[in-house]
Structure formats: structure tokens, C-alpha cells
C-alpha positions in Angstrom: -4.0 -16.9 17.6 -5.4 -14.3 15.2 -3.5 -13.6 12.0 -2.8 -10.0 10.9 -3.4 -10.9 7.3 -4.6 -13.9 5.2 -2.3 -13.4 2.3 1.0 -11.6 1.7 1.6 -10.0 -1.7 5.1 -8.6 -2.6 5.7 -5.9 -5.1 9.2 -5.1 -6.2 8.2 -1.8 -7.9 6.2 0.9 -6.0 4.3 1.7 -9.2 3.0 -1.9 -9.3 1.8 -1.7 -5.7 0.1 1.7 -6.4 -1.6 0.3 -9.4 -2.8 -2.7 -7.3 -4.2 -0.3 -4.6 -6.1 1.7 -7.2 -7.5 -1.5 -8.7 -8.4 -2.6 -5.2 -10.4 0.6 -4.6 -12.5 -0.1 -7.7 -13.0 -3.7 -6.6 -13.5 -3.0 -3.0 -10.5 -5.3 -2.3 -7.9 -3.3 -0.4 -5.0 -4.7 1.7 -5.4 -4.4 5.5 -1.7 -3.6 5.8 1.1 -2.2 3.8 4.7 -2.6 4.8 6.5 0.3 3.1 10.2 0.5 2.6 11.4 4.1 2.3 14.5 3.1 0.3 13.1 1.8 -3.0 14.4 2.3 -6.5 12.5 4.5 -9.1 9.8 5.7 -6.6 10.9 5.8 -3.0 8.6 5.4 -0.1 8.0 9.1 0.4 6.9 9.4 -3.3 4.7 6.5 -2.8 3.0 8.1 0.2 2.5 11.3 -1.8 0.9 9.3 -4.6 -1.6 8.0 -2.1 -2.7 11.5 -0.9 -5.5 11.8 -3.6 -6.8 8.4 -2.5 -6.6 9.2 1.3 -10.4 9.3 1.9 -10.9 6.0 0.1 -8.1 4.3 2.2 -8.8 5.9 5.5 -9.8 3.4 8.2 -9.3 0.6 5.8 -5.5 0.3 5.2 -2.7 0.6 7.8 0.7 1.6 6.5 3.8 0.8 8.5 7.0 2.4 7.3 10.2 0.3 7.5 13.7 1.2 6.4 
């Protein structure tokens, strides 16, 4: 059976996840999959997606985002 991912990393703050994605772009080490909760404190899921817009070309065809709520 094929696994969807090799490692699961959990971030409790959307800003921390965003910082990790930006660092991953620089290191060419991006996640295959992001499970995004729309109801998060401080920065909600919609704000997180908006913050990814400038990174869209670098994430396109590399990262799948599934929205959960």
C-alpha cells in the first residue's frame, strides 16, 4: 500500500506553517499535502490561503491543499 506522506508535521499557528512553507521553497523541501482548518485562531484558513497567493507559482503542481472544517 502506498503512503500519501512520509512524515506528518503539525503546526498550531498558521504563521508557523506559513514560515515553514517559505523556508521549504528556499530549500526545495515542500510538503506534498497540507490539511487546512478554516477555523484557526489569529490567522484563519482563508487568510492563510490569501498569504499563499504570492507563492502560487512556486507551489503549483507541488503542494496539494485540502480544506477541512
